[in-house]
N, C-alpha and C positions, 0 to 999 in steps of 0.2 A: 349784224354786229356779233351776235352770239355764235353764228356759224363760223365767222372768221376766227374768233377766239378758240373755238373747238378745233378747227383745222390746225391752228398754231400749236395748241396743246398736243394734238395727235402727232404732229411732226417732231416736237421736242421729245415726246415719249419714244417714238421710233428711234430717234438719234441716241437717246440715253441707253435704250435696250441694245442697240447695235454696238455701242462702245463697251457696254458691260459684257456682252457676249464675247467680244474680241478679247477682253481682259481675262475672262474666265478660260477661254480657249488657250491663251498664252500661258496661263498659270498651270494648266494641266500637263504641261511638258515636264516629265520627271527629271530631265537633266538640269532644269533650272531651279528645282526645289532646294531650299537651304539644307545643307547637310549631305548633299550628294557629291561625294568627292570625285566621281568619275568625270564631272564636267571640266575639271582642270587637267586631266591626264591627256597628254598628246596622243593622237592616233597611232603614232609610230610604235608605241609600246605594244600594240596588238600583233606586230609582226616579229616579236621576240628578237630585238636587236642585241648584238653583242655589246659588252662593256666598251670595246674599242669604237664601235659605231656610235654609241651614245656619247662618248667623249668627243669624237669628231663633230657630231651634231651640236653639242654644247658649245664647242669652240667656234664653229661657223656661225651659230646663232648670235653669240656674243660679239663676234666681229661685225656681223651685219648690223646689229643694234648700235654699236659704237660708230660705225661708218655712216649710218643714216641719221644719227642723232642731230647733227647740225642742220641737215636738210629738213628734217621733221620740225625742228624748232623754227627755222626760217619760214617754212610753209605755214605754220600756225600763225606766225606774226603777220605774214602777207594776207592771210584770210581775214584776220582781225582788222587789218588796215582797209581791206576791200569792203567789209561790212560797215566800217565807219564812213567810207566814202558814200555809200548808199544812204546814210543817215543825213547827209547834207540836204538843205532845202532845194538846192539846184545843183545836183551832182554833175561833175565834169565827166562827160562820157569818154573823152580821150584818156583821162587819168584812170578811169575804171577799166577801160580796155587794156591799158598798159599793165595795170595791176593783175588783171586776169591772165595776161600773157606770162607774167612773172610766176604766177601760181601754176599755170600749166607746165612751164619749164621745170619748176621744182618737182612737180608730180611725176614728170617724165624721168627726171634724174633718179627719183626715189624708186620708180618702177624698174628702171634699168638695173639699178644696184640690186634690188630684191630678186629680179630674174636671174642675175648672175649667181647669187647665193643659192637660189633654188636649184639651179643646174648643178652647182657643186654639192649640194646636199643629196641630190638624186644619185650622184656617183658613189656615195657611201654605201648604198644598199645593193643587194643582189637583185637580179632580175625577178626572181620569185617574190622577194619582198616588195619590189615596186609594183608587181602585178596585184599583190594583195592590197596594197595601199590604194591602187587605182580602182579596185572594186569597192572600196569604202565610199563614203558620201561624195567623193569627187576629189579633185586635186587639192583643194584646201590650202593653197599658198605654199608655205615652207614645210610641207610634209607634216603638218600638225605641230611643228615646233617653231612657228613663224618668227620672223624677224621684227615683230612689233605689230601694232594695229595698222590696218590698211584702210583704204578708202573704198567703200562700196561693197565690201565683203565678197569679192568675186571668187567664185569657186566653180565646182561642177566639172563635168568631163566633156565639155563641148569642144568645138574646133580650137586648136591652139594649146590644148592641155598637153604639156610635155610628156606626162606619164602615159596618157592615152596614145599619143603618137609613137612613143617608144614601144609600147606593148603591141601596137598594130604592126609596126615595121618588123618586129621580131617574129610575128606569127605568119607573115607572108613569105 
């Protein structure tokens, strides 16, 4: 009996230390510390855009935000409804499947709209600026001036990254 309690206590201790270690590691990231203003600055500022480029980016970003506002609101509503369906004692699987299909369609619409705006935003920059942005942490959505919060935080310079593809096609 004592051995079982000791084993449980050890497991709990390991779990607590693991969680605490992760929390300390996350807190050590300087960009998330309070008072660090750089965390709010878009990466595009590092390529010294002109006032005209910044104005065009601002306009496109606002257009994208406004155009996707209804889709984002509807998506949030559908996700809420889906979660409520799962809370039923005996959830209707057909209704869940239907709701998931609606959510997938809304996410697809949102993605298509954002991709079009990303393409338009990339046309604002010179090739040199695009190359500099591509060398940064990755594509990062809407060139660091995104059209709002996305799902999954997809970024990086893997296959399908438009700036990676552009810079590769220009060097060949």
